[in-house]
N, C-alpha and C positions, 0 to 999 in steps of 0.2 A: 806277597812275600813269603818264596817256597818252604817248605813241612823244610828245608836243609838246614836254614835262612835264617830255622825260627829258635831264638837265644832261649833255653828248658826255666823252668822257671821254680821262682829261691821264697818261699812262704814268709814274711819277718815280722817278728809277735814280738813286737821289745821300743818303749822312750822314747820319745821325741824330745832332743836334743835341740833345742832354737840356735846352741853355736852352729851347731852342722860337725861340731867334734866328732861325736861319740854319735850311738845310739840310730836311729832309722835311717839317717842321713847318711850316716856312712854304713850305714850297711848296705842301702840300697846302690849305694860309689866304689865300693868292695867288690858289691855283688856285679855291678855294671864290671869292669874292668877285667871281673876273672872269661866275660864271655860268657854269666848268666844275666837273668833278668827279675829284682824286687816285684811283686806284689806286700804292701805291712800292712800290718792293723796296729794301735798306736797303745799300748795298756798304758800309759800314762802322760800322763803337755809334766816337762818338768823347767819355774823359771831356773834356772843358770848360766857359762858364761863360763870359758876360760880359764876362769879363778876358780871356776868350784859351783858347788848346791845349795839353792835355798829353798827347793820343797819339791814336794810328791803332789799331783796328783791323778789319782789311779779314776780308771778309766772304769764306768759301769760293766757285771759282769757279763750281765746279758747281751750287752750287746759288741761286746770284745769275738766271743762264741760266735754273733750273728753274723761276722762282721767275717769272723775264721773262715766258718762253715759258707759264707757268700764267693770267696775271693777259691778253697780251694772246688766251688763246681762248676766254677770260671775260668778259669788262671791253668787245675791240675800240674798245681806247680809238683813236683821234684822234690824236697827237701824241705825245710824247716828249719826254719832258723828261735831260737827265743833270746834273747836281756832280759834285759833291765823290768820287770814285773812290779815291781811297784806297791800288790795290797799280795795277802795269802787269799783272801777270797776269790783271783783270776787259779788260782795254783789248779778244784780239780775240774773249769774248764776247761784252760787245757792239759791236763788229764786225758778226757773225754776227746779234743780232738783227735788227736795222737792216736787215740783209741778207736775210733775211727775211720783211723787212713794209716794201719801197718805195715807198711809197706818203703813210709814215707821217711829218711832214715833222717832223723831230730841231731841238732845240735843248740845242744845251750848251753848258753855264758853262764852261770851267776851271776848276774852282779851281785852285788849284796855290798861296794858302796864304788862313791865316787876317784873318778880320776885325782881330785882331789883333799881321797882323804872322809870323807863322810857318807853317813850310817845310809842305805837303799835299803835293809832288811829290819827286823825286826823277827824276835825268837819264833813270833807263832807261821811269820812265811820261814822262816830255818825247817822248820820242821816240816813245814809240807814241803818244803822240798827233798826233805827225806825221804820225806814218806812215798810221795805222790809223780816227785815228777824226774827225781834221777834215775831209777830204775825203767821207765820206758824212755832212754836218751841214745840215742847212739853213745852221740861222743856227749863228754865236759868239756873244759874247758876254764874251768878256775886258776887264778894265780898262786902260789905259796894261801901267801893267809888268809882268801878265799877258800883252801881246802882244809884248812886249818879249823874254819867256824864251822861246815860243812863234817868233817871227821876224825877232827877231834883227834888227829895223832901227830907224834913228836917227830916225824920227818916225810919229807912230799911218799920214798917209797910209805909210811908207814899207811899213811893218810889215801892214798889212790889206792893198797885191798885192801881199804876197810869201803869203797866206794866202789871197788871191780864188787865186789862180794852185796851192796850193796840189792846189784845187779844193771850198775853203768857199763857198756859193754868198750868201750873205754873210755881213755881219763886223760887230756893233755895239761896238763900242769902247767905254766909258763913260770918263772925266775924274771919276771920284770921289778920284784920289789926285793931280790935280794940282794948285799952286794955287793962279790964281789966284782972282779974285772970283765969276766965276763958274760953273760945271759944265756943261761942256760934250761932248753924250753926239757921235759918229758914225755909219753910218750909209753903206758902204756895197753899194753892191749891183752883180751881174751883172756889169749892164754899162753900171759901170764913174764914177757915178755916188753922189757924193756927198754924203747931209743932216744935217744937222749940227739940235741942238734943244739948250738956249741955260738953263739952271734956276739962282734967285737955289741960292746953298749953303746952306747950313746952316749954324750949330754945333752942335759936339759927335761924337763917334763914332760908327756905326751897323751894328749885331748884320746882317744877313742881306739888305741891300742887296739885293747883285746876288744872293743866291737869291728873292725877292722883284722884279727883275727880269726876272729869264730866266722864270721860271715862269708870267706875267701874258703874257708873248706868248706862251708854251706855249698860255698857257687860250685866245687868241686866237685863237691859227688853226686853232685847235683846233675852235672858231668859226665858224671856216668863214672869216677877217679875208684882207685882199690880207698881204703880208709888211708894207709902210714903214707900210699903216691900224693894224695891229696894237703894230708897236714903236709909235707917236708915244704911242695910249692907254692901249700898258704905261707908257712914259714919265712918264704925266702922274700913272694911277695912285702909279704907285711914287716920285716926285715927295711926294705928297698925305700917303702912306706917316710917311716921315718924316718932315714935315715938325709931322703929329702921332705922332708915337714916345714913349714910356716909358718905364720904368728899370723891370724887372724883376732889374735885378739890379746889382750898387754902382757896373760899369767901360761897355761900351757903351751905348748906346740903345734895343732893339726898337721897331725898324715896327711900327705900330699898323694891320695891313693891314686888321680886319674892322671901319673904320673908322669903314666908313656900309652899311653891303647892301641899300637901298632903291631897288630898281629902277632904272634906269634909271644910276647914281651909280652906287660900286663898277669899274659896267666897261663902264665910257667907255669 
């Protein structure tokens, strides 16, 4: 393969969802659809399906650190995407990886609950996120409940302001958990600017939409897009994956992340 044909690599660090709806498998699909390639480090095995999460099995921090270092040395990723962490003990490891690779954009999807609502983070992990990862992230992509847990503000604007003050460079607050007719996603930039994008709210519940969006953004950053452009294109792609979602299990729908791999379509 010629260098011109080689897809940029994204290092995905997150949990393994055996149902394939969320986690590392979702990351890899969304990144491949964007014309990039995922290399993966599993932070936690999970006992879950489309109906919900039953148990987390965090992996050893030394193992996660060694795998990250090996993949970075071997594959030279152009972006890092962090999803489910599962244990506060892993946060210092991830902080050290980011510090050792300061040129790489970092997309942090702070998975604090499963799509069905089960908690994925205790108070210790929340504090570690606030103290060690938010200010090291280029973009964080919480939904509204996660934003309130991280920043304890009354509104999305209040929370985003606090997160930016903490050190995050960009904050994307997704509106999937509102009860409005439209889903409004709000991108807050380092200059105080806010960009809103509205999407028709689709019927049903979806497993892995947050993973899909964050990974789609990371892939586009790895391809060299500017942040606002990458976020806009990834939102359009993610909405289409939900519009064409399918039922792979009894409960939540699975986004169809590989709905169209023709050049210029899913990559837009």
